[in-house]
C-alpha positions as CSV (number, residue, x, y, z in Angstrom):
1,M,0.0,0.0,0.0
2,I,1.3,3.5,-0.8
3,L,0.1,6.5,1.2
4,N,1.0,10.0,0.2
5,I,-0.1,12.9,2.5
6,Q,0.8,16.4,1.4
7,L,-0.2,20.0,2.0
8,V,-0.7,21.8,-1.3
9,K,-0.5,25.6,-1.5
10,L,-2.8,26.7,-4.3
11,T,-2.6,30.5,-3.5
12,S,-1.4,32.6,-0.7
13,L,-4.8,32.2,0.9
14,L,-5.8,28.7,-0.1
15,N,-4.1,25.5,1.1
16,I,-5.5,22.0,0.7
17,N,-4.5,18.6,2.2
18,K,-4.1,15.8,-0.4
19,D,-4.2,12.2,0.7
20,I,-3.5,9.5,-1.9
21,W,-4.2,5.9,-1.0
22,D,-3.0,3.2,-3.5
23,T,-3.7,-0.4,-2.5
24,A,-3.4,-1.7,-6.1
25,G,-6.6,-3.5,-5.6
26,Q,-5.1,-5.8,-3.0
27,E,-7.9,-7.5,-1.1
28,I,-5.9,-7.5,2.2
29,F,-6.8,-3.8,2.5
30,N,-10.6,-4.1,1.9
31,T,-11.3,-3.7,5.6
32,L,-9.6,-0.3,5.6
33,H,-11.7,1.2,2.7
34,S,-14.0,3.1,5.0
35,S,-11.1,4.9,6.5
36,Y,-9.9,6.0,3.1
37,Y,-13.3,7.6,2.4
38,F,-13.7,9.4,5.8
39,G,-13.7,13.1,5.3
40,A,-13.2,12.9,1.6
41,H,-14.1,16.0,-0.5
42,A,-13.4,14.4,-3.9
43,A,-12.1,11.0,-5.2
44,L,-10.3,9.7,-8.2
45,L,-10.9,6.1,-9.2
46,V,-8.0,5.0,-11.3
47,F,-8.0,2.0,-13.6
48,D,-5.2,0.5,-15.8
49,T,-5.9,0.9,-19.5
50,T,-3.7,-2.0,-20.3
51,R,-5.8,-4.4,-18.1
52,K,-9.5,-4.5,-19.0
53,V,-10.3,-6.3,-15.7
54,T,-9.4,-3.1,-13.7
55,Y,-11.9,-1.1,-15.7
56,K,-14.6,-3.7,-15.0
57,H,-13.8,-3.6,-11.3
58,S,-14.1,0.2,-11.3
59,M,-17.9,0.0,-11.0
60,E,-17.5,-2.1,-7.8
61,W,-15.2,0.5,-6.4
62,Y,-17.6,3.3,-7.4
63,K,-20.6,1.6,-5.7
64,E,-18.5,1.1,-2.5
65,F,-17.4,4.7,-2.5
66,R,-21.0,5.9,-3.0
67,S,-22.1,3.8,0.0
68,F,-19.8,5.9,2.2
69,C,-19.8,9.2,0.3
70,P,-23.1,9.6,-1.6
71,S,-22.6,13.3,-2.6
72,V,-18.8,13.6,-3.0
73,P,-17.5,14.3,-6.5
74,C,-15.8,11.3,-8.1
75,L,-13.8,11.0,-11.3
76,L,-12.8,7.8,-13.2
77,V,-9.3,8.1,-14.6
78,G,-7.4,5.7,-16.9
79,N,-3.7,5.5,-16.4
80,K,-0.9,4.0,-18.6
81,I,-2.5,5.4,-21.7
82,D,0.9,5.7,-23.2
83,R,1.3,1.9,-23.1
84,I,-1.8,1.0,-25.1
85,I,-0.8,-0.8,-28.3
86,Y,-4.4,-1.5,-29.4
87,I,-7.9,-0.4,-28.5
88,M,-9.2,-2.6,-25.6
89,F,-12.8,-1.3,-25.3
């Protein structure tokens, strides 16, 4: 699991805290999911464009996220787009 916590200064008057949790889909961390969502103001769900199964699992992650944060903005993002050799979808 990778955790990155950082204070980001946007302007002289506006700072935000950014927490990034990356479990790489490892089931061992499933019981911690609710703690990832606690206090969230936005979310990025990231899938691997080179592995179709990660895209399919993104709906499960989205439903789980919505069960804890029904009104928080959420974006679906595809990574590794530079590694795509052929269209998968």
